[in-house]
N, C-alpha and C positions, 0 to 999 in steps of 0.2 A: 413437579419433577424435581429431583434432587441433583446435586452435582456441585462442582467448584464455582459455578456462576449462578447458583440459585438466587432468584429474585433480582439479579442484575439486569438492567435494561440496556440493550445493545442495538445500535444502528449498523447495518451492513449495507453499503452502497454497491450497486451492481451485483445484487444477490440472487438474480434470477437464474444464473447459469454458472458453470465452471467453478472456479475457486470460491466466489462469493456464495454460491449455493451451498457448498460444503461447509463453509464457515457458519452460515446461518443454521444449518441442520445440527452441527456439532454444538453450537452455543445452546440451542434448544434442548439437546440431549443432556447438557450439563446444567439445566435449570433456568437459563436466561429467558427473558421476554424479548422478542426480536422484532425490529422494524425491518421489513424486507423492502429495500429501495431498488427499483429497477425501471428503466425506461422501456425495456423490451425492444431495444434497437437491433439493427443488423450489426455485423462485425465492424463495419466502417461508420457506425453511429447514426444510421438512418432509420426512420420510423419510430413508432411509439405504441406500445401494447402493454397495458397494465396486467393482462392475464398472465404474463411471464412471472411477475412478482406474486400474484394471487395464487398461482399453482404451488409455490413454495410455502406460502401461508397455509394453504389447505393441507399440505403434506405434514407440516408441523402440528397443526391442530388435530389431525387424524390420530396422532399418538399421544394426545393429551397436553401438548405444549401450547404456548401462547405466542401469537405473532400477528402482525398487521402489515398490510401492503401500502406502499407509497410509490407513486410514479413520477415524482418531481425530478427536474434536471439538477444534478449536483452543482453545475457551474453557473446556474442562475441564482442571483443573490436572494431574491424572494422565495424561489423554489427551495433553496437550501434551508432557509428559515422554516419553511413548512415541514421539511424532513425532521428537523429537531422538534418542532411543535407536535408532530405526530407521535413521537415517543413520549413527550411530557404529558400531552393531553390524554393519550390512551393508557399509559402505564404509570403516570404520576411522577416520573423521574427519568434521568438518563445517566448512564455510567460509562458507556463505551462507544467510541466511534471507530468503525473499521472502514477506512477509505479504500475501496477496492474498484470502483467504477472506472472504466476506461475503454478506449479502442485504439486501433492503429491505422495509419495510412502509410504503409511501408513503400519506400521508393528510394532509389539512389539519390544522393544529395544533389547532384547536378540536375535531377528531374523534379525535385520537390517543388510544389507550388506554395504560394503564400497562404492560400485557402487551406491546404492540408496542414501546413505548419500551425496556423492559428487554431484549427479545430482540435488538434492533438494537445497542444499546450493548454487550451481552454479546458478540456475535460479532465486532464490529469492535474496540472498545477493549479489552475483556477478552481477546479472542483474540490481538490483537497483544501484549498484556502476557504472557500465559501462555507462548506459544511462545518469544518472545524471552527471557524470564527464564531458561528452561531452557537455551537456547542460550548465553546470556551466562555462566551458571554453568559450563557445560562449557568455554568459552573461557578463563575466568579460571583454572580448574583446570589447563588446558593451559599457560598462561603461568607459573603458579607451579611447574609441574613442569619448567620450563626449555625447553618446546617453543615455537617461534615461532608467533605468532598474527597472521594477516592476514585478518581476517574482515569480513563485510558484513551489515548489517541494511538491508533495502529494504522500506519501509513503503508502504502505499497510502492516500493521502488522496484528494481529489477536488476538482473545481471547486466542488462543493456545499459542501465544508468550508472552502474559501478565500473564497467570496463568498456562500454561501447558495443554496438552490434551492427554488423555490415547491413546496409540498406535500411537502417532504422535510425537515421540521424535525429529526427524530431522526437521520436519516442525515447531515445537514449538521453537527449537533452532534458526532456520533461522528468524522466525518472531519476536522473542525476540531481536535478533541482529538488525533487522530493526528499532524497536522502539528506541533502544539506538543510532543507527546511526542518526535518525531524530533529536534527542536532540543536537548532536554535529553539524550537518549541520545548525540547527537554530542559534546556537551561532556563528559559524564561518562565515556564509554567509550573515548575516544581513547587514554587511557593504557594500555589493555589490547590495543591493536592492532585495535580494532573501529571501523569507520565506520558512520554511520547517515544514510540519505537517504530521501526520500519522493517518491512519484509522484502526480501529479494527471492520470491518463490520460483522454483522451476517445476512445472507440472503441465499436464495436458489440458489445454484450453482451446477455445476457438482461435485465439491469436497465435499460440505456439504451434498448433497443428499446421497452420498455414506456413509459418516461418521455418519450422524444424520438423517436417513431416516424419522423416525416418527415425529420429531420436524419440519422438513422442508416440510412436506406434505401440499399442498395448501388446504385451507378451501373450503367448498362447497359454501360459501357466506360470505359477509361482508368484513372487512378489512383484506387483506392478509399481515400479519405481516412479513412474510419471503420473500416477493417479492424483488428482487434486485433493482427494481425501487425506493424503499424507500430510498436507500443510495445515489442516484445520486444528489438530491438537495444540500446536504451538500458539496459534492465534487465540484460541480459547484460553489457554493458560495466561497469555499476555493480557487478556481482558479480565482476568480474575483478580480477586483481592490478594492472591499469593504473589503477584508480580510487582508489588508496590515499591520494591527497592531496585527495580530494573528500569532504567530510562536512558535515552540517547543512544540506543543500540540499533544496529542494522543487522538483521538475521538473514543469512543466505541459507536456504533450505531446499533440499531435494530428496525425495524418498525418505529414508531414515536418517539422513545426514543433516546436522544442524551446525552451522558455522557462524560465529560472530565476526563480522568484517572489522578489519583494523583501520580502515579509513585512510585519509591523507595524513601521512606522518613525514617529518623531515628526513630526507635522505642525505647522501654525501654532501659535504659543505667545504668550501674554501673561502676564507676571509682574508683579503689582502691588507685590510686596514687602511686602504686609500682608494681613490677612484681608479677604475680599470680603464685602459686604453682599448678601443675596439680591436686593434690589430693583435693584441696579446691574448685575446679570449679563446681563440681556436684550441690550443692545447689544454687550456683550463677546462673548457666544457667537455673535451674529449676524455679527460681524466675523471670528471664527475660522472659522465655517462658510463664509463667502464666500471666504476665502483658501485653504481646503482644496482641493486638486486633486480633480476628480470621480473617484469610485471606480467600479469595474466594477459593473454592475447584478446584482442577484440573478437567477439563472437562472430563466427563465420569467416574469419580471416585465416 
């Protein structure tokens, strides 16, 4: 199969459903060889069924593409190593990691349990770390062996991570951490021929249908703005050789709209040139707050 990712080898985690499935199918259409990683869990991360991943493999193979299934846990250190090994052993190389796997445990902050907190942080933040660490180790070894590296890390943040989301404190915290992680990866890994970018996708998935049912409802006709297929073209382009000069970006994407987020930047500033007294700070802070441009609201507020 031809396309902008011809012969590139891609791992997509959480590729059995929703966004991950669309990414995998689009990569295959553009000529990539794809590792379909999925545990086959429920929405809240329970259970394990490799048939979820295998179904996508069969779909890709049925139209002449190349794919292989993997059912390892992205947040397990040895399991993450096996995900990377699956790509290298099956297809002889690895070019792209798409960190997409995750689940939610939505609850108001005052009701959040430590078990829910740890589970969500584990799959999102630790999962991004484990899989990418093994991939980067492989790419560094390739570079040291004199083989050229032109590799991609594509992380998954969220609007929740960029601006917060009502009743999603732990999910927001994890996704905000992923955005910051991406910036550091981009700076540190460029020397090895590796770029790192992140997505904040808005689309219909098992998670968003539960949190934003009305917004995610499919229209009776016309352009389906919330279809997860709308996100896939940008992901595939970021995974291609064409994107080699783009790194450290967070893309907010919904339907046909693509926005590059501007991140944390300095706002209004007052410098006294000396130590402040606590009692004098009230009007100073009021002035800074008044001068600050309005920020986007927390989702659901």
